[in-house]
C-alpha positions, 0 to 999 in steps of 0.5 A: 338698378342701384342694387345692381350698381352698389355691388360693382362700385364696392368691388371697384373701390376695393380693387382700386385701394388694393394697388395702394396698400396702407402700412403702419398707422399712428394717431395723435389726440391733441389736448390744449395746453393751460389756458388754451382751447385748441384740440384735434386728431391727426393720423399718420399712415405709412404708404410706400416711402410717404406718410399721409398726415391727415386730420382736423384741429379746432379752437384756432384763431379764426382765418390765421395760420398756425405752426405745426410740427413734430417734436422730439420728445413724447411728453405733454406733462408740462401744461405748456407743451414745453416738455415735448422738447424741440423740433424732431430732427433726426438728420440734423438739418436746418429748419425750414418749410415742409415743401423745401429741400432743407428742413427738420423731419418734424416740420410739417405743413402749417394749419390754416384755420377757417372762419370757425377756427377749424383747420382740416387737412390732408397731405403726404410727407416723404420726411417722416416715417411710421413704425420704422427708421430714423424718422419714426414719429411714434412716441414723439410729440405733436404741437400746434402753435399760436403764430405762423412759422416764418421758416427762417428763424433757427431752429424754431421758426418763431411760431410762438406759444404752444396751444395744443400737445399730443403724444403720437402713438401707434395706430 
């Protein structure tokens, strides 16, 4: 019976996915800044007018919220992540929460670490793009911060020091 169901299930899965073609992809391999242990992998997949942002980040403070942003420069050479510059903000908007209408393109959903210091996430963003347009994240920096984003302090959100940095590269 399983031999008969497996090919049907595979065909059904392929057919379902065909309705939602994935576009360009990008990845970011987060490496810890000096004195930190935070690391992880994040993928960005263009799907129509939205980007699926998914990944796993480890080495966070257990049970804590951490700011998470795309930064202007794809440069992690400084050791403290400051070489990545400020938040990616190609449209000149005020800093704010990702789910509000007014926010930088680079203002992503905050990371919530579990009891083991791991954050796993998957959500869509309509303010960034992969591979084209003014909000293209390829070549930008990706930063995980120590503190939660307050979504008010301009232009940074007062998220504190940078725990990890990555350059977002074409997938």
